[in-house]
N, C-alpha and C positions, 0 to 999 in steps of 0.2 A: 512384552506387549501388556499392558493394562486398559479397563476400559471402564472409562470414569464418566458418571455424569458430572459435567462440571459448569459453573458462569463463565462465561466466553473470557472476563479478563482473569478468570483464573488460571483458564488453558494457556493463554498468554505466560503466564510467570512458570507453568510449569516447564516450559518449554525454553524460555531465556536461564533457566536454570539446569538443564540440561545441558544447554550451549554454554555455561559457565562462565562468564563473562568477571574479569578480575574487580571491575568499578559499577557499580550502578548508581545514580545519580538518582534523587527525587521529589519532585513538588508535587502537589495534590492540587487535582482543578476534578471535577465535575465535566464529564464520567468515565476519566481515566482511574481514578484512586485507587480502583478496587484492584489494580495491578499491582501498583506500589504497596499500597497495602497487605497483599498476600507476600509478594517479594521480602517485605519487612517481616512477615510472620515466620515464614520460613528460614529468614536470617536470624532471628531471635531465638528461631525451633532449634539451628546448627542444623537444618536439613541442608540450608545454601550457604557456602563460605565464599561470601567476596565482601570488597569495600563501601557498605551504604553507606551515601552520602546524603545528608538531609541538607537540602539545598535552599535559599529566601526567595528564591522565585527560579521560575523557567529559564529566564535568561542566565540564571547561574546553574541550571543544573546542564543544561546542555553545555557553557562554558565549561565545568567541573569534566564534561566529556573529553571535550576539546583535548585542555589539557593532560587525560591521560590518558588516550587514545594516540598522540603524540607522543608521550612518553614510552606507549610500546604496549599498551595493555587492552584487553578488548572490554568494552563499553557498552552499558546500556541506558537508556532513560525512555518513557513515556509522556506523553501529555493529549493535549487539546486544545482547539480552539484558543480564546485569549491568551492561553499557555504558548502553543505555535507562533501565534504573532508576535509575542512578547521575546521570543528565541528567534526573529527576524535578523539579525544582524550576524547572529553567531551560524546559524544554517549555513548563511555563504561562507564564513569562516571554515567552519569544517567541510564543505565542499569543496573548497578554493587551496585546502589543503591535504586532502585528497585522504582524507579518514573515515575508514571504514563502519564509521559511527550504525549501529543498529536503534532506530526509533517506536516501539507502537504509538500509531497514533487514534484514539478514538474519536474521532470524525463530530464534530458537533459545529454548530451557527457560530455566526462571530458576531458579534455585538455593535450596533445599538438597531432592535431595541433587543434587550436583553435575551438570551432564549438557549438554553441548555442540551436543547435535544438535538437532533441527526440533522446534517445536509454537509458536505464536498467543501465550504468554502472555506476552511480552515487552509485544508491541505493544497486546494486550486491554486490558493492564491501563495504557494510558495512552487506552483508549478517549474519554475526557472529559476530555483536555488540551488540547479545542482544536486539534487538528492533523487535518488531511484524509489517511484512512490506505485506499491503495490497494493494492491484491492481484497478483500476477503470477503468469501460468498457465507463462509459459518465458523465456526470457533473451531473446527479441525483444520479448517485451512489455515485459519488464524494460527492455528499451532504450527502447522506443517513449515511454513512461510515465515515465521519467525526463526526457524533450524535453517530452511533456506538461503534465506536473508544475509545470514551471518558469510555464509558458502560464499556467497555474491560477491556481495562489500569486501571481503576480504581475497579474492582473485586477485592477481598482480597483473592482469587487463583489464582491471577494473578501479580497485579502492578508491569507493564515494561511500557517502553514507546512505542507506535505507532509508523510508519510512515504511512499515507496514501497518495498513488500514483497514480500521475493522468500523459499522457502524453503531454509534454512539447508541446506547442499549437496546436495540436491534439486537446484537450481539454482544455485546459488555457485559449486560445482566440479565442472558436467557441464557439459563443451562440447555444445553445438549448434552448427549454422550462424544466421548472425544478418547481417542485410541491413543494412548500415552506413551512412546517410543521407548523401547530400552535403551538405557544410559551406555551400552556397549555399541551397541547400533550407530547412536548419537555419536559417536567419537568417531566410529568407523569412516562415518560420511563427511563428519566438524572435527581435523584434527585441533589439536591442539592452534592457537594462533599463534604466529609467527613470522610477524609484520614486522616493521621499522623496528628498532629499539634506542632508546636514547645513549649514545657514548660519547661521556665524558672525555674522552679520547677526542675523538673524530665528531666536535659540535660542527652541529650547520643551525642556521637561522630557516624558521618556516612560516609561510606566509607575512613576512615583514614588509616589503614596498616592492613593486617592480612601477618602473615608469611605462612612459608611452612608447617606446623600446623595444617594450619586455612582455605586456600586461595582456596581449591580445594572443600571444601564445600559448599561456594558462590557460585561457578561454578555449581556444584550441581544443588542445590536449586534456583537457575537460570533455569538454562536447565528444571528442575522437571515444572516451573511455566511458561515456555511456552511451553512445553507439554501438562500442564492444561490448557492452553486458549484457543487448540481448541475446547472443552469441549464450554469453554464459548462465545468464537467466533458463534457457534451454536446457543447458548440459546438468547445472545444479536440479532441473525437477525431472531430468529424465533418469540422472543417477538416484534421487529421493526415490521416484517411482520405485525401481530395480530392488532397492536394499527395504523399502517401506511397504511398497503395493498401492501405492497410492501417490497420482498425480494430477494435475492439474491443465489442462490440452498442453500445449508447449510451454506453457511457463508463460506465458506471456498472452496471448487468447484462447478460449476454448468457445465450442459451435456447440450447439444441445439441437437436435430435429430441426437439421438441414439438409436432411437426405430427401425429402420433395420440397422444399418449401419455397415459394414464388417470390416471399420477404421477410424480412428480418427485423425483431429489435434489438437494438444494441445499446448495454446497459455495462454497471458496473456494481462491485459491492453485493449487499445483502438482495438487494432487490430479484439478483438474477435468480437466486431458489424459492422465490416469487413466480416468475417466470416459469418457470419449469413448471413449478407444480402446474398452471393454469392451462398449459399446454397439455401438457401429459393429464391431468383430469377432464378438459371440454376436450381431447384428445382433437387439439385444432393442426392439421396438417402442413397446412400452407403458410407459416410464419415461423420461424423459427429465430433462436437467441442467439448473438455474439456474442459473448463476453472478455471485456475487455477488461483483465486481469493488470498489467505492465499500464499505466499514464504514463508515465514517464522510466524509459524508454517507451516511446509511442511504437506501437506494432507498424510501424507503416504498410510495410510489403503483405502482411501476415491478414490485416483489417481488406485492405486494395481485395488481396485474390480473393476474400471469405466473401467480400460483395460484389464482383465481377459478374455472375451470373444472375443478379437478383432484380426485379421489375422497381421492387422499390423498398425503402427502408426505414424505419426512427427508432429516434435517439431519445432513451430516457438519463436525465439525472437529475442528481440534487445538487444543482447550482444552478448561479444564473451570474455572467459576466455583464453587466449595467451597462445598459444601450447598447449591446450587441446581440446579446440570446444565450444559450446554454454555448459554453467552454468546449465540451465537447463536442457537440454537434458540429461546430464549425472545425474542427478535427479529421472529424469525417465528410463535410462537404467536402473539404480540399483533395478530398482520393478520389471523388469522380464527379463526372459533368453529365454522366448517361442516365442516372438514376433520379426522380425524387427523393431528397431525405426530409421527412418530418420529424420536427425538434417539439420534443416533450420537459418541462422543466416542473418537476414536484417535488415534493418531499421535501421543503424546505423550512427549516425550524420545525423538525418532524412530524410534520401531518403524513398522515395516513395517506400513503397508495393502494387504492381497495382494487378488488376483483375486476369488479364493476368500470373502474376506470379501466384498468387493462387493456377489457374486451371496449371498450372504445377507442382505447388508443389503435389496438387493432385494426379497427375499421379508418378510421382514420387513413394508415398504414395503405391497405390495400385500396383506397379511392386517392391513394397520394399526395395527400392536403399538407401543401406549404406553410412556412412558419410557424411562429413561436405559440405553442397552446399549452399555459398554465393548465396542470392538473390539478 
């Protein structure tokens, strides 16, 4: 293991290199460009042997991954914001064909108005596309999650694509210490890809046509695979921890400061690090953190168990389902009729969520304030 101070984007690039995909499809878009730029440097310098394909659009980049993965090789791409929106139809094709593509997403707001900073609107817009979505708190977690993502996606019980999501600029462009895993240990955790292979003697049709008599069964199979992925995510996190000494709760949900907590704030991504810092520095005992790492599949039972003895809950998120409210909050509200659930929407378009904002949110949670609060 080597410890380096790396930009978050470069940490992801290092993890991708260790996973050794045969094809990397690339198209630049802020703020994920540094990932593919770093990979292109590795390829040019001979550090990383892969077919580095420069696409003419994000739609094409995902289509390249689709074709290569269907032919039987491991693939990678990354994108953000409008790029994810342009990929929309291909995202559904990839998941419907049960192709274990891994993509890093550097979360950024969607236009209009034009904004290049972070919120989760790009990936939340694709929450029903059949992709597993894992959100990361730190550069180290992003590095580790990329490696786990291949293990999860390629499991025969799953065979679904995975998005590894990090907050744009907040993680992608910030330098942090990252433990770079040993190549031999990564090979032990993640063997060479041995999924479906194209066989010209036994040709098959993939994703071409299904009429009303069969289409629903395909969707049911995807749904069951997504449900099965919960156990696979747990197993991957547990095995990773045994080999590398790092784990993230049970891979689906992580809790902090919950020993004597009467209330909790639920959130995802880099916001979790801020909450941990405040709870620790302010020595707050009555409020804990429930960190949702896996937004899809949504860990219903685990979250429900985490909140069952609490007096009240607050949900903080960087998204808005216009006309409804925070999408994550409505997932949580569906799990309880017992507690008041405060809904906080903030950080849209990269707006800072400050320590004083958190302190006000904590007071609102204690007071069991209901309804939507714009932070």
